[in-house]
Residue frames as a rotation matrix with the C-alpha (Angstrom) as fourth column:
MET 1
0.790 -0.560 -0.250 -239.31
0.099 -0.285 0.953 -205.83
-0.605 -0.778 -0.170 -254.32
THR 2
0.825 -0.492 0.276 -236.49
0.250 -0.121 -0.961 -204.18
0.506 0.862 0.023 -256.25
LYS 3
0.327 -0.809 -0.488 -232.85
0.875 0.064 0.480 -204.01
-0.358 -0.584 0.729 -255.26
LYS 4
0.939 0.037 -0.342 -231.80
-0.031 -0.981 -0.190 -200.35
-0.343 0.189 -0.920 -255.36
GLY 5
0.257 -0.896 -0.362 -228.78
-0.792 -0.410 0.452 -199.58
-0.553 0.171 -0.815 -257.50
ALA 6
-0.767 -0.489 0.415 -229.03
-0.178 0.784 0.595 -202.78
-0.617 0.382 -0.688 -259.50
GLU 7
-0.554 0.550 -0.625 -230.95
-0.780 -0.081 0.620 -204.08
0.290 0.831 0.474 -262.46
GLU 8
-0.852 0.188 -0.488 -231.97
0.233 0.972 -0.032 -207.24
0.469 -0.141 -0.872 -260.64
VAL 9
-0.181 0.875 0.449 -235.64
-0.840 -0.375 0.393 -207.35
0.512 -0.306 0.802 -259.70
PHE 10
-0.967 -0.182 0.180 -236.39
-0.255 0.755 -0.604 -209.64
-0.027 -0.630 -0.776 -256.78
ASP 11
-0.130 0.927 -0.352 -239.45
-0.355 0.288 0.890 -211.84
0.926 0.241 0.292 -256.98
PRO 12
-0.277 0.006 0.961 -240.74
-0.958 -0.085 -0.275 -212.26
0.080 -0.996 0.029 -253.39
GLN 13
0.726 0.600 0.337 -242.06
-0.616 0.785 -0.070 -215.71
-0.306 -0.157 0.939 -254.30
ARG 14
0.821 -0.559 -0.116 -238.68
0.402 0.711 -0.577 -216.87
0.405 0.427 0.808 -255.63
PRO 15
0.888 -0.449 0.096 -236.19
-0.399 -0.652 0.645 -215.72
-0.227 -0.611 -0.759 -252.99
THR 16
0.530 -0.825 -0.195 -232.44
0.286 0.390 -0.875 -215.90
0.798 0.408 0.443 -253.48
ALA 17
0.123 -0.584 -0.803 -229.54
0.992 0.048 0.117 -215.48
-0.030 -0.811 0.585 -251.09
ALA 18
-0.811 -0.433 0.392 -229.02
0.486 -0.873 0.040 -211.97
0.325 0.223 0.919 -252.45
MET 19
-0.078 0.876 0.476 -232.65
-0.039 -0.480 0.876 -211.13
0.996 0.049 0.072 -251.80
LEU 20
0.602 0.251 -0.758 -232.41
0.683 0.329 0.652 -212.41
0.413 -0.910 0.027 -248.23
ARG 21
-0.418 -0.818 -0.396 -229.37
0.907 -0.403 -0.126 -210.18
-0.056 -0.411 0.910 -247.59
TRP 22
-0.744 0.174 0.645 -231.20
0.144 -0.901 0.410 -207.17
0.652 0.398 0.645 -249.03
ALA 23
0.260 0.964 0.054 -234.34
0.073 -0.075 0.994 -207.84
0.963 -0.255 -0.090 -246.98
TYR 24
0.438 -0.118 -0.891 -232.67
0.868 0.315 0.385 -208.58
0.235 -0.942 0.240 -243.63
ALA 25
-0.650 -0.757 -0.061 -230.56
0.754 -0.633 -0.174 -205.44
0.093 -0.160 0.983 -243.91
ARG 26
-0.728 0.471 0.498 -233.82
-0.246 -0.858 0.451 -203.48
0.640 0.206 0.740 -244.11
GLY 27
-0.732 0.372 0.570 -235.67
-0.628 -0.045 -0.777 -205.25
-0.264 -0.927 0.266 -241.31
TRP 28
0.334 0.881 -0.337 -237.69
-0.942 0.322 -0.091 -207.78
0.028 0.348 0.937 -243.33
PHE 29
-0.778 -0.519 0.354 -237.75
-0.512 0.850 0.122 -211.56
-0.364 -0.086 -0.927 -243.11
PRO 30
-0.334 0.655 -0.678 -239.75
-0.751 0.249 0.611 -214.27
0.569 0.713 0.408 -244.92
MET 31
-0.603 0.234 0.763 -242.08
-0.381 0.756 -0.532 -217.00
-0.701 -0.611 -0.367 -243.74
ALA 32
-0.832 0.245 -0.498 -243.66
-0.419 0.311 0.853 -219.52
0.364 0.918 -0.156 -246.06
ASP 33
0.000 0.863 0.506 -247.14
-0.736 0.343 -0.584 -220.98
-0.677 -0.372 0.635 -246.09
PRO 34
-0.867 -0.487 0.104 -246.45
-0.292 0.667 0.685 -224.34
-0.403 0.564 -0.721 -247.77
GLU 35
-0.330 0.813 0.480 -250.13
0.605 0.572 -0.553 -225.24
-0.724 0.108 -0.681 -248.12
ALA 36
0.711 0.605 -0.358 -250.87
0.169 -0.642 -0.748 -222.05
-0.682 0.472 -0.559 -250.04
ASP 37
0.187 -0.768 0.613 -247.43
0.976 0.218 -0.024 -222.12
-0.115 0.602 0.790 -251.71
VAL 38
0.704 0.076 0.706 -246.92
0.214 -0.971 -0.109 -218.47
0.677 0.228 -0.699 -250.75
ILE 39
-0.254 -0.796 -0.550 -244.00
0.940 -0.069 -0.334 -216.66
0.228 -0.601 0.766 -249.10
ASP 40
0.811 0.513 0.282 -244.91
0.396 -0.835 0.383 -213.63
0.432 -0.199 -0.880 -246.98
TRP 41
-0.313 -0.935 0.163 -242.49
0.582 -0.325 -0.745 -210.96
0.750 -0.138 0.647 -245.74
TYR 42
0.686 0.594 -0.421 -242.65
0.644 -0.227 0.731 -209.44
0.338 -0.772 -0.538 -242.27
GLY 43
-0.502 -0.758 0.415 -241.28
0.292 -0.601 -0.744 -206.40
0.814 -0.253 0.523 -240.46
PRO 44
0.169 0.721 -0.672 -242.90
0.878 0.199 0.435 -206.51
0.447 -0.663 -0.600 -236.99
ASP 45
-0.621 -0.243 0.745 -243.60
-0.147 -0.898 -0.415 -203.43
0.770 -0.367 0.522 -234.90
PRO 46
0.540 -0.815 0.213 -242.60
-0.793 -0.407 0.452 -203.77
-0.282 -0.413 -0.866 -232.11
ARG 47
0.441 -0.530 -0.724 -239.52
-0.401 0.605 -0.688 -205.89
0.803 0.594 0.054 -232.77
GLY 48
0.992 -0.088 0.092 -238.02
-0.038 0.487 0.873 -208.49
-0.122 -0.869 0.479 -230.46
ILE 49
0.291 -0.953 -0.081 -234.30
-0.339 -0.024 -0.940 -208.34
0.894 0.301 -0.330 -229.61
ILE 50
0.803 -0.217 -0.556 -232.03
0.591 0.410 0.694 -209.78
0.077 -0.886 0.458 -226.93
PRO 51
0.784 -0.569 0.248 -229.66
-0.550 -0.822 -0.147 -207.02
0.288 -0.022 -0.957 -225.75
LEU 52
0.405 -0.672 -0.620 -226.26
0.159 0.720 -0.675 -208.71
0.900 0.175 0.399 -225.80
ASP 53
-0.601 -0.702 0.382 -224.99
-0.217 -0.317 -0.923 -206.92
0.770 -0.637 0.038 -222.70
ASP 54
-0.373 0.553 0.745 -228.14
-0.926 -0.173 -0.335 -207.79
-0.056 -0.815 0.577 -220.73
PHE 55
-0.038 0.324 -0.945 -228.46
-0.415 0.855 0.310 -211.45
0.909 0.404 0.102 -221.62
HIS 56
0.106 0.173 0.979 -229.84
-0.992 0.088 0.092 -213.32
-0.070 -0.981 0.181 -218.60
VAL 57
-0.521 -0.322 -0.791 -228.63
-0.365 0.921 -0.134 -216.83
0.772 0.219 -0.597 -217.81
PRO 58
0.554 0.771 0.315 -231.32
-0.662 0.178 0.728 -218.65
0.505 -0.612 0.609 -215.76
ARG 59
0.138 -0.541 0.830 -230.05
-0.918 0.246 0.312 -220.74
-0.373 -0.805 -0.462 -212.86
ASN 60
0.596 0.125 0.794 -230.76
-0.024 0.990 -0.138 -224.11
-0.803 0.063 0.593 -214.49
LEU 61
0.950 -0.288 0.124 -228.99
0.128 -0.005 -0.992 -223.00
0.286 0.958 0.032 -217.67
ALA 62
0.379 -0.848 0.371 -225.97
-0.870 -0.463 -0.170 -221.78
0.316 -0.258 -0.913 -215.71
ARG 63
0.260 -0.239 0.935 -225.76
-0.586 0.731 0.350 -225.21
-0.767 -0.639 0.050 -214.12
LEU 64
0.855 0.100 0.509 -225.86
0.302 0.702 -0.645 -226.91
-0.422 0.705 0.570 -217.54
LEU 65
0.805 -0.588 0.074 -223.12
-0.288 -0.497 -0.818 -224.61
0.518 0.638 -0.570 -218.83
ARG 66
0.178 -0.752 0.635 -220.89
-0.977 -0.061 0.202 -225.48
-0.114 -0.657 -0.745 -215.89
GLN 67
0.465 0.067 0.883 -221.52
-0.241 0.969 0.054 -229.20
-0.852 -0.238 0.467 -216.40
GLY 68
-0.301 -0.601 -0.740 -220.35
-0.865 -0.155 0.478 -229.03
-0.402 0.784 -0.473 -220.01
ARG 69
0.063 0.409 0.910 -222.60
-0.097 0.910 -0.403 -231.91
-0.993 -0.063 0.097 -220.95
PHE 70
0.852 0.350 0.390 -222.76
0.346 0.181 -0.920 -231.04
-0.392 0.919 0.033 -224.64
GLU 71
-0.433 -0.890 0.142 -220.04
0.670 -0.212 0.711 -230.51
-0.603 0.403 0.689 -227.20
ILE 72
0.583 0.654 -0.482 -220.86
0.216 -0.697 -0.684 -227.17
-0.783 0.295 -0.547 -228.85
ARG 73
-0.504 -0.687 0.523 -219.86
0.698 0.033 0.715 -226.62
-0.509 0.726 0.463 -232.46
SER 74
0.174 0.546 -0.820 -220.69
-0.261 -0.777 -0.573 -224.15
-0.950 0.314 0.008 -235.22
ASP 75
0.358 0.102 -0.928 -221.42
-0.888 -0.270 -0.372 -224.74
-0.289 0.957 -0.006 -238.89
THR 76
-0.772 -0.615 0.161 -220.51
-0.537 0.767 0.352 -228.43
-0.340 0.186 -0.922 -238.90
ALA 77
-0.744 0.600 0.294 -224.10
0.650 0.752 0.108 -229.52
-0.156 0.272 -0.950 -239.61
PHE 78
-0.852 0.394 -0.343 -225.94
-0.361 -0.919 -0.160 -226.40
-0.379 -0.012 0.925 -240.78
GLU 79
-0.526 0.701 -0.481 -228.39
-0.589 0.107 0.801 -228.20
0.614 0.705 0.357 -243.04
GLN 80
-0.491 0.335 -0.804 -229.24
0.567 0.823 -0.004 -230.76
0.661 -0.458 -0.594 -240.33
VAL 81
-0.775 0.189 -0.603 -229.98
0.454 -0.498 -0.739 -227.95
-0.440 -0.846 0.300 -237.88
PHE 82
-0.805 0.449 -0.389 -231.94
-0.579 -0.740 0.344 -226.06
-0.133 0.501 0.855 -240.49
ARG 83
-0.472 0.640 -0.606 -234.08
-0.235 0.571 0.786 -229.08
0.850 0.514 -0.120 -241.38
ALA 84
-0.562 0.240 -0.792 -234.69
0.755 0.540 -0.372 -229.97
0.338 -0.807 -0.485 -237.74
CYS 85
-0.851 0.224 -0.476 -235.83
0.104 -0.815 -0.570 -226.43
-0.516 -0.534 0.670 -236.97
ALA 86
-0.703 0.559 -0.440 -238.28
-0.703 -0.450 0.551 -226.52
0.110 0.697 0.709 -239.87
VAL 87
-0.781 0.446 -0.437 -240.07
0.377 0.895 0.239 -229.67
0.498 0.022 -0.867 -238.71
PRO 88
-0.012 0.854 0.520 -243.68
-0.319 -0.496 0.807 -228.84
0.948 -0.156 0.279 -237.66
ARG 89
-0.858 -0.333 0.392 -244.04
-0.441 0.085 -0.893 -228.78
0.264 -0.939 -0.220 -233.86
SER 90
-0.593 0.749 0.295 -247.71
0.170 0.475 -0.863 -229.72
-0.787 -0.462 -0.409 -233.91
GLU 91
-0.233 0.600 0.765 -250.78
0.971 0.190 0.147 -229.74
-0.057 0.777 -0.627 -236.14
GLU 92
0.778 0.579 -0.242 -251.54
0.587 -0.808 -0.047 -226.19
-0.223 -0.105 -0.969 -235.04
ASN 93
0.555 -0.689 -0.467 -247.94
-0.433 -0.718 0.545 -224.98
-0.711 -0.100 -0.696 -235.27
GLY 94
0.866 -0.125 0.485 -246.77
0.436 0.664 -0.608 -225.98
-0.246 0.737 0.629 -238.73
THR 95
-0.136 -0.985 0.103 -243.62
0.874 -0.070 0.481 -225.21
-0.467 0.156 0.871 -240.65
TRP 96
0.632 0.229 -0.741 -242.81
-0.043 -0.943 -0.329 -221.77
-0.774 0.240 -0.586 -242.05
MET 97
-0.404 -0.895 -0.190 -240.43
-0.407 -0.010 0.913 -223.25
-0.819 0.446 -0.360 -244.60
SER 98
0.839 0.543 0.024 -240.80
-0.217 0.375 -0.901 -224.23
-0.499 0.751 0.433 -248.25
PRO 99
0.468 -0.706 0.531 -238.36
0.786 0.608 0.114 -225.79
-0.404 0.364 0.839 -250.74
ARG 100
0.462 -0.292 0.837 -237.74
0.558 -0.639 -0.530 -222.47
0.690 0.712 -0.132 -252.52
LEU 101
0.780 -0.140 0.610 -237.11
-0.474 -0.769 0.429 -220.62
0.409 -0.624 -0.666 -249.29
ALA 102
0.811 -0.503 0.299 -234.93
0.069 0.590 0.805 -223.42
-0.581 -0.632 0.513 -247.92
ALA 103
0.480 -0.647 0.592 -232.73
0.872 0.280 -0.401 -223.31
0.094 0.709 0.699 -251.01
ALA 104
0.536 -0.251 0.806 -232.12
0.040 -0.946 -0.321 -219.58
0.843 0.205 -0.497 -250.50
TYR 105
0.815 -0.233 0.530 -231.07
-0.576 -0.232 0.784 -220.06
-0.060 -0.944 -0.323 -246.86
LEU 106
0.702 -0.591 0.398 -228.76
0.444 0.799 0.405 -222.94
-0.557 -0.108 0.823 -247.74
ASP 107
0.415 -0.539 0.733 -227.15
0.716 -0.303 -0.629 -220.75
0.561 0.786 0.260 -250.40
LEU 108
0.700 -0.116 0.704 -226.81
-0.371 -0.902 0.220 -218.01
0.610 -0.415 -0.675 -247.80
HIS 109
0.824 -0.431 0.367 -224.96
-0.191 0.398 0.897 -220.41
-0.533 -0.810 0.246 -245.54
GLY 110
0.584 -0.601 0.545 -222.75
0.793 0.567 -0.225 -221.44
-0.174 0.564 0.808 -248.43
SER 111
0.368 -0.415 0.832 -221.69
0.381 -0.749 -0.543 -217.83
0.848 0.516 -0.117 -248.88
GLY 112
-0.566 -0.668 -0.484 -220.85
0.669 -0.029 -0.743 -217.46
0.482 -0.744 0.463 -245.17
ASP 113
-0.732 0.341 0.589 -223.86
-0.398 -0.917 0.036 -215.29
0.552 -0.208 0.807 -244.25
ALA 114
0.520 0.825 0.221 -225.83
-0.693 0.257 0.674 -217.84
0.499 -0.503 0.705 -242.21
HIS 115
-0.590 -0.806 -0.046 -224.55
-0.541 0.437 -0.719 -219.91
0.599 -0.399 -0.694 -239.30
SER 116
0.592 0.687 -0.423 -225.57
-0.080 0.572 0.817 -222.69
0.802 -0.449 0.393 -236.96
VAL 117
-0.431 -0.603 0.671 -224.62
-0.860 0.049 -0.508 -223.36
0.274 -0.796 -0.539 -233.36
GLU 118
0.273 0.478 -0.835 -224.94
-0.420 0.840 0.344 -227.05
0.866 0.257 0.430 -232.54
ALA 119
0.058 -0.195 0.979 -225.11
-0.967 0.233 0.104 -229.25
-0.249 -0.953 -0.175 -229.44
TRP 120
0.105 -0.138 -0.985 -223.67
-0.519 0.837 -0.172 -232.75
0.849 0.529 0.017 -229.77
LEU 121
0.214 -0.008 0.977 -223.92
-0.917 0.343 0.203 -235.63
-0.336 -0.939 0.066 -227.31
ASP 122
-0.022 -0.321 0.947 -222.02
-0.084 0.944 0.318 -238.89
-0.996 -0.072 -0.048 -227.87
GLY 123
-0.862 -0.473 0.183 -221.53
0.152 0.104 0.983 -237.99
-0.484 0.875 -0.017 -231.52
ARG 124
-0.271 0.850 0.452 -225.20
0.956 0.182 0.231 -237.18
0.114 0.494 -0.862 -232.16
LEU 125
-0.857 0.101 0.506 -226.73
-0.027 -0.988 0.152 -233.80
0.515 0.116 0.849 -232.95
VAL 126
-0.433 0.696 -0.573 -229.27
0.892 0.422 -0.163 -233.19
0.128 -0.582 -0.803 -230.17
GLY 127
0.532 0.638 -0.556 -230.02
0.672 -0.718 -0.181 -229.49
-0.515 -0.278 -0.811 -230.48
GLY 128
-0.584 -0.777 0.235 -229.11
0.778 -0.454 0.435 -226.28
-0.231 0.437 0.869 -232.21
LEU 129
0.467 0.657 -0.591 -230.06
0.314 -0.748 -0.584 -222.96
-0.826 0.087 -0.556 -233.71
TYR 130
-0.347 -0.588 0.730 -229.39
0.929 -0.111 0.353 -221.04
-0.126 0.801 0.585 -236.89
GLY 131
0.564 0.526 -0.637 -229.60
0.409 -0.848 -0.338 -217.48
-0.717 -0.070 -0.693 -238.12
VAL 132
0.629 -0.245 0.738 -228.41
0.671 -0.310 -0.674 -214.87
0.394 0.919 -0.030 -240.59
HIS 133
0.188 -0.697 -0.691 -225.25
0.689 -0.408 0.599 -212.78
-0.700 -0.589 0.404 -240.15
LEU 134
0.488 -0.091 0.868 -224.85
0.679 -0.585 -0.443 -209.34
0.548 0.806 -0.224 -241.71
GLY 135
0.042 -0.549 0.835 -222.08
-0.251 -0.815 -0.523 -207.08
0.967 -0.188 -0.172 -240.41
GLY 136
-0.915 -0.358 0.184 -222.51
-0.233 0.101 -0.967 -206.81
0.328 -0.928 -0.176 -236.65
ALA 137
-0.103 0.945 0.310 -226.09
-0.983 -0.049 -0.178 -208.09
-0.153 -0.323 0.934 -236.67
PHE 138
-0.990 -0.064 -0.125 -227.26
-0.082 0.985 0.149 -211.65
0.114 0.158 -0.981 -236.12
PHE 139
-0.221 0.975 -0.026 -230.85
-0.951 -0.209 0.226 -212.53
0.215 0.075 0.974 -236.93
GLY 140
-0.838 -0.079 0.540 -231.90
-0.315 0.878 -0.360 -215.58
-0.446 -0.472 -0.761 -234.93
GLU 141
-0.507 0.642 -0.575 -234.27
-0.692 0.094 0.716 -217.75
0.514 0.761 0.397 -236.96
SER 142
0.629 0.766 -0.131 -235.09
-0.568 0.568 0.595 -220.88
0.531 -0.300 0.793 -235.01
MET 143
-0.486 -0.716 0.502 -233.95
-0.873 0.371 -0.316 -223.42
0.040 -0.591 -0.805 -232.39
PHE 144
0.536 0.649 -0.541 -234.61
-0.515 0.758 0.399 -227.09
0.669 0.065 0.740 -231.75
CYS 145
-0.501 -0.679 0.536 -233.70
-0.865 0.418 -0.280 -229.81
-0.034 -0.603 -0.797 -229.27
THR 146
0.100 0.471 -0.877 -234.39
-0.425 0.817 0.390 -233.54
0.900 0.333 0.281 -229.00
PRO 147
0.040 -0.042 0.998 -235.09
-0.999 0.001 0.040 -234.48
-0.003 -0.999 -0.042 -225.36
GLU 148
0.902 0.386 0.194 -235.72
-0.387 0.922 -0.036 -238.09
-0.193 -0.042 0.980 -226.40
ALA 149
0.655 -0.742 -0.144 -232.07
0.355 0.471 -0.808 -238.28
0.667 0.478 0.572 -227.50
GLY 150
0.192 -0.579 -0.793 -230.69
0.976 0.027 0.217 -236.68
-0.104 -0.815 0.570 -224.34
GLY 151
-0.576 -0.487 0.657 -230.88
0.662 -0.749 0.025 -233.14
0.480 0.449 0.754 -225.67
SER 152
0.513 0.786 -0.344 -233.10
0.842 -0.385 0.377 -231.52
0.164 -0.484 -0.860 -223.04
ASN 153
0.815 -0.072 -0.576 -232.35
0.171 -0.919 0.356 -227.79
-0.554 -0.388 -0.736 -222.95
ALA 154
-0.057 -0.890 0.452 -229.65
0.854 0.191 0.484 -228.20
-0.518 0.413 0.749 -225.62
SER 155
0.204 0.167 0.965 -231.07
0.796 -0.602 -0.064 -225.28
0.570 0.781 -0.255 -227.61
LYS 156
0.990 0.133 0.036 -230.76
0.081 -0.773 0.630 -223.03
0.112 -0.621 -0.776 -224.54
VAL 157
0.391 -0.920 -0.036 -227.11
0.406 0.137 0.904 -224.02
-0.826 -0.368 0.427 -224.19
CYS 158
-0.152 -0.407 0.901 -226.61
0.988 -0.050 0.145 -223.15
-0.014 0.912 0.409 -227.85
LEU 159
0.667 0.460 0.587 -228.27
0.482 -0.867 0.131 -219.76
0.569 0.195 -0.799 -227.33
ALA 160
0.885 -0.390 -0.255 -225.93
0.062 -0.443 0.894 -218.95
-0.462 -0.807 -0.368 -224.44
HIS 161
-0.041 -0.942 0.334 -222.93
0.658 0.226 0.718 -219.87
-0.752 0.249 0.610 -226.58
LEU 162
0.132 0.156 0.979 -224.29
0.923 -0.379 -0.064 -217.79
0.361 0.912 -0.194 -229.44
VAL 163
0.950 0.259 0.174 -224.64
0.178 -0.908 0.380 -214.73
0.257 -0.329 -0.909 -227.23
GLY 164
0.590 -0.795 -0.143 -221.17
0.155 -0.063 0.986 -215.27
-0.793 -0.603 0.086 -225.82
TRP 165
-0.153 -0.662 0.733 -219.70
0.890 0.230 0.394 -215.62
-0.430 0.713 0.554 -229.30
LEU 166
0.449 0.379 0.810 -221.48
0.721 -0.688 -0.078 -212.51
0.528 0.619 -0.582 -230.60
ARG 167
0.987 -0.133 -0.094 -220.12
-0.033 -0.726 0.687 -210.55
-0.159 -0.675 -0.721 -227.65
HIS 168
0.285 -0.941 0.182 -216.65
0.404 0.290 0.868 -211.99
-0.869 -0.174 0.463 -228.20
ARG 169
-0.269 -0.371 0.889 -216.71
0.951 0.042 0.305 -210.99
-0.151 0.928 0.342 -231.87
GLY 170
-0.859 -0.163 -0.485 -218.06
0.206 -0.978 -0.037 -207.47
-0.468 -0.132 0.874 -231.23
PHE 171
-0.519 0.756 0.398 -221.57
0.653 0.051 0.755 -207.85
0.551 0.652 -0.520 -232.62
ALA 172
-0.972 0.156 0.177 -224.11
-0.220 -0.871 -0.440 -205.15
0.085 -0.467 0.880 -231.75
LEU 173
-0.190 0.982 -0.007 -227.53
-0.979 -0.190 -0.080 -206.72
-0.080 -0.008 0.997 -232.40
LEU 174
-0.990 0.085 0.110 -229.26
0.091 0.995 0.048 -210.05
-0.105 0.058 -0.993 -231.78
ASP 175
-0.475 0.857 -0.199 -232.65
-0.866 -0.415 0.277 -209.98
0.155 0.304 0.940 -233.48
THR 176
-0.872 0.243 0.424 -235.34
0.043 0.902 -0.429 -212.43
-0.487 -0.357 -0.797 -232.38
GLN 177
-0.763 0.604 0.230 -238.10
0.230 -0.079 0.970 -211.07
0.604 0.793 -0.079 -234.65
PHE 178
0.315 0.904 0.287 -240.76
-0.204 -0.231 0.951 -211.43
0.927 -0.358 0.111 -231.95
ALA 179
-0.695 -0.387 0.606 -240.72
-0.675 0.063 -0.735 -211.60
0.246 -0.920 -0.305 -228.17
ASN 180
0.284 0.797 -0.533 -242.37
-0.296 0.602 0.742 -214.53
0.912 -0.053 0.407 -226.41
ALA 181
0.848 0.136 0.512 -242.50
-0.525 0.089 0.846 -216.18
0.069 -0.987 0.146 -223.01
HIS 182
0.806 -0.592 -0.006 -239.69
0.592 0.805 0.032 -218.57
-0.014 -0.030 0.999 -223.87
LEU 183
0.054 -0.836 0.546 -237.31
0.672 -0.374 -0.639 -215.75
0.738 0.401 0.542 -224.86
ASP 184
0.642 0.264 0.720 -238.37
-0.246 -0.818 0.520 -213.46
0.726 -0.511 -0.461 -222.01
GLN 185
0.962 -0.240 -0.131 -236.38
0.225 0.420 0.879 -215.57
-0.156 -0.875 0.458 -219.56
PHE 186
0.142 -0.966 0.218 -233.17
0.987 0.154 0.042 -214.59
-0.074 0.210 0.975 -221.37
GLY 187
-0.323 -0.238 -0.916 -233.88
0.400 -0.911 0.096 -210.85
-0.858 -0.336 0.390 -221.31
CYS 188
-0.617 0.169 0.769 -235.68
0.765 -0.104 0.636 -210.49
0.187 0.980 -0.065 -224.63
VAL 189
-0.371 0.492 -0.787 -237.37
0.245 -0.766 -0.594 -207.09
-0.896 -0.413 0.163 -225.02
GLU 190
0.243 0.505 0.829 -239.55
0.967 -0.060 -0.247 -205.36
-0.075 0.861 -0.503 -227.58
ILE 191
-0.520 -0.388 -0.761 -238.56
0.293 -0.918 0.267 -202.05
-0.802 -0.084 0.591 -229.17
PRO 192
0.521 0.747 -0.414 -240.42
-0.133 -0.408 -0.903 -199.83
-0.843 0.525 -0.113 -231.65
ALA 193
0.625 -0.225 0.748 -239.68
0.738 0.482 -0.472 -200.48
-0.254 0.847 0.467 -235.32
ARG 194
0.861 -0.308 0.404 -238.19
-0.034 -0.828 -0.560 -196.99
0.507 0.468 -0.723 -235.76
VAL 195
0.534 -0.694 0.483 -235.73
-0.771 -0.165 0.615 -197.63
-0.347 -0.701 -0.623 -232.93
TYR 196
0.473 -0.312 0.824 -234.94
0.239 0.945 0.221 -201.06
-0.848 0.092 0.522 -234.35
ALA 197
0.867 -0.110 0.486 -234.25
0.479 -0.085 -0.874 -199.53
0.137 0.990 -0.021 -237.77
ARG 198
0.707 -0.644 0.292 -231.62
-0.631 -0.761 -0.152 -197.20
0.321 -0.077 -0.944 -236.29
ARG 199
0.301 -0.594 0.747 -229.96
-0.632 0.462 0.622 -200.01
-0.714 -0.659 -0.236 -234.36
LEU 200
0.664 0.011 0.748 -230.10
0.412 0.829 -0.378 -202.29
-0.624 0.559 0.546 -237.38
GLY 201
0.927 -0.300 0.226 -228.42
0.064 -0.467 -0.882 -199.74
0.370 0.832 -0.414 -239.65
ALA 202
0.445 -0.793 0.417 -225.60
-0.893 -0.432 0.131 -199.17
0.076 -0.430 -0.899 -237.18
ALA 203
0.322 -0.296 0.899 -225.13
-0.377 0.831 0.409 -202.90
-0.868 -0.471 0.156 -236.58
VAL 204
0.821 0.038 0.570 -225.06
0.449 0.574 -0.685 -203.90
-0.353 0.818 0.454 -240.25
ALA 205
0.852 -0.507 0.131 -222.46
-0.297 -0.674 -0.677 -201.21
0.431 0.537 -0.725 -240.91
ARG 206
0.422 -0.723 0.547 -220.04
-0.733 0.083 0.675 -202.89
-0.533 -0.686 -0.495 -238.48
ARG 207
0.196 -0.451 -0.871 -217.38
-0.676 0.581 -0.453 -205.26
0.710 0.678 -0.191 -239.75
CYS 208
0.056 -0.098 0.994 -217.73
-0.883 0.459 0.095 -208.38
-0.466 -0.883 -0.061 -237.61
ALA 209
-0.269 -0.231 -0.935 -216.30
-0.715 0.698 0.034 -211.66
0.645 0.678 -0.353 -238.85
TRP 210
0.802 0.597 0.011 -217.69
-0.481 0.635 0.605 -214.94
0.354 -0.491 0.796 -237.54
ARG 211
-0.180 -0.979 0.096 -214.26
-0.939 0.142 -0.315 -216.66
0.295 -0.146 -0.944 -237.51
PRO 212
-0.344 0.008 -0.939 -213.67
0.043 0.999 -0.007 -220.28
0.938 -0.043 -0.344 -236.43
PHE 213
0.542 0.730 0.416 -215.96
-0.400 -0.212 0.892 -220.87
0.739 -0.650 0.177 -233.48
ASP 214
-0.642 -0.723 -0.257 -214.43
0.004 0.332 -0.943 -221.30
0.767 -0.606 -0.210 -230.01
ALA 215
0.348 0.873 -0.342 -216.88
0.366 0.209 0.907 -222.56
0.863 -0.441 -0.247 -227.37
GLY 216
0.003 -0.427 -0.904 -214.49
1.000 0.020 -0.007 -221.69
0.021 -0.904 0.427 -224.54
ALA 217
-0.931 -0.353 0.098 -214.13
0.359 -0.932 0.053 -218.10
0.072 0.085 0.994 -225.70
ALA 218
-0.305 0.906 0.294 -217.90
0.013 -0.305 0.952 -217.86
0.952 0.294 0.082 -226.07
LEU 219
0.475 0.488 -0.732 -218.47
0.690 0.311 0.654 -218.95
0.547 -0.815 -0.189 -222.49
SER 220
-0.388 -0.718 -0.577 -215.70
0.918 -0.360 -0.168 -216.71
-0.088 -0.595 0.799 -221.17
SER 221
-0.861 0.042 0.507 -217.35
0.147 -0.933 0.327 -213.67
0.487 0.357 0.797 -222.70
LEU 222
0.233 0.970 -0.065 -220.48
0.290 -0.005 0.957 -214.37
0.928 -0.242 -0.282 -220.65
GLY 223
-0.405 -0.518 0.753 -218.38
-0.517 -0.550 -0.656 -213.60
0.754 -0.655 -0.045 -217.56
THR 224
-0.942 -0.002 0.335 -219.82
-0.315 0.347 -0.883 -214.31
-0.114 -0.938 -0.328 -214.15
GLN 225
-0.078 0.990 -0.121 -223.29
-0.993 -0.088 -0.077 -214.80
-0.086 0.115 0.990 -215.62
ALA 226
0.352 0.189 -0.917 -222.45
-0.491 0.871 -0.009 -218.41
0.797 0.453 0.400 -216.51
């Protein structure tokens, strides 16, 4: 994988923050196989997205948002969120992360191109999500919650705040990589890769700053849905 217009040659097995920016802007994302010590790169067809204007707030989530049970922050514990998301969910559903890949994402966060949205309860991190930010596109990577610590549905609350914040800041695209039953409830849809490529190009070309996160403004932008 070679970066056009530059002398730097990217090694797909030794990703850097610059390589992640280059790949995401072209519709590719990495997943590691730690056992084989290999990093693979994917560009699914069809592609999963959540249309920001059609985000659906399920009834139980709307109730949680009104209750305001969690304190929602952004980028105060990115590495904690990142590490929690990478924990294997089961023997069959292992991690997609490796030390080399993790280092690249942490560097990406350090440069302001990756963000977390976090749910806190009584001073403890109980849920969150993280993703990559390029222009007016946000690429959702993973979510987690800890029901045993009081964080039931905390990741869903974070997702609602993320959507609200992206709308508030003028973003155009929320990429989910794949569609699944969990995301379907929020309005996730699949689109052909060629359609995704057009939307991606237009979104990345936008100038959308993340800015200091405001949970109230995020919720307000959801309007009557919340």
